[in-house]
C-alpha positions as CSV (number, residue, x, y, z in Angstrom):
1,M,0.0,0.0,0.0
2,A,2.8,2.4,0.8
3,E,4.0,2.5,-2.8
4,N,0.5,3.2,-4.0
5,V,0.2,6.1,-1.5
6,R,3.6,7.5,-2.6
7,D,2.7,7.2,-6.2
8,K,-0.7,8.9,-5.8
9,V,0.7,11.7,-3.7
10,I,3.5,12.3,-6.2
11,E,0.9,12.3,-9.0
12,I,-1.2,14.9,-7.1
13,I,1.8,17.1,-6.4
14,A,2.9,16.8,-10.0
15,E,-0.5,17.9,-11.2
16,Q,-0.5,21.0,-9.0
17,A,3.1,21.9,-10.1
18,V,2.2,21.2,-13.7
19,L,5.1,18.8,-14.0
20,D,5.6,15.3,-15.2
21,V,5.6,12.7,-12.4
22,E,9.2,11.9,-13.2
23,D,10.2,15.5,-12.4
24,V,9.0,15.3,-8.8
25,R,11.9,14.3,-6.5
26,M,11.2,13.0,-3.0
27,D,13.6,15.5,-1.5
28,A,12.0,18.5,-3.3
29,T,10.2,21.2,-1.4
30,L,6.8,22.5,-2.6
31,D,8.5,25.8,-3.2
32,E,11.2,24.2,-5.4
33,L,8.4,22.6,-7.4
34,G,6.6,26.0,-7.8
35,I,3.6,25.2,-5.6
36,D,2.3,28.3,-3.8
37,S,0.0,28.4,-0.9
38,L,-3.1,28.1,-3.1
39,G,-1.6,25.1,-4.9
40,L,-0.8,23.6,-1.4
41,V,-4.5,23.9,-0.4
42,E,-5.6,22.4,-3.7
43,A,-3.1,19.5,-3.3
44,I,-4.3,18.9,0.3
45,F,-7.9,18.8,-0.9
46,A,-7.0,16.3,-3.6
47,I,-5.0,14.2,-1.2
48,E,-8.0,14.2,1.3
49,E,-10.3,13.1,-1.5
50,A,-8.0,10.5,-3.0
51,F,-7.4,8.8,0.4
52,D,-10.6,9.6,2.2
53,I,-8.6,11.2,5.0
54,S,-8.7,14.5,6.9
55,V,-5.5,16.5,6.8
56,P,-5.2,18.8,9.9
57,F,-6.4,22.3,8.9
58,N,-3.2,23.9,10.2
59,A,-0.9,21.6,8.2
60,N,1.0,24.6,6.9
61,D,2.2,25.4,10.5
62,P,4.6,22.6,11.5
63,S,4.6,23.7,15.1
64,E,0.8,23.0,15.4
65,T,0.6,19.6,13.7
66,D,2.7,16.5,12.9
67,F,1.6,16.7,9.2
68,D,4.9,17.8,7.8
69,I,4.9,19.6,4.4
70,S,8.6,20.4,4.3
71,S,9.3,18.0,1.3
72,V,7.5,15.6,-1.0
73,A,8.9,12.7,1.2
74,A,7.5,14.3,4.3
75,I,4.1,14.7,2.8
76,V,4.1,11.1,1.6
77,S,5.1,10.0,5.1
78,A,2.4,12.1,6.7
79,V,-0.3,10.8,4.3
80,E,0.9,7.2,4.9
81,H,0.5,7.8,8.7
82,L,-3.0,9.2,8.3
83,V,-4.1,6.3,6.0
84,A,-2.7,3.8,8.5
85,E,-4.5,5.6,11.4
86,Q,-7.8,5.4,9.5
87,A,-7.3,1.7,8.8
88,E,-7.1,0.9,12.6
């Protein structure tokens, strides 16, 4: 399942960044990919819909939540965590 989560999150991020999936590196930040705050919100909505999860509303403030948006890898990890929590 983890690979499917990773692939889908990368696909969503690539769509928001108007990039090919192959151009989205796991260590890239959203800023490096050209995703602004509106793009982040749209990506989060798409992630929530794709995985039927609820991302904390304050995800853009790392001191307020454990949903880390500092890199693509961090977002994938956070989504995997939320998906796993939901499955329990």
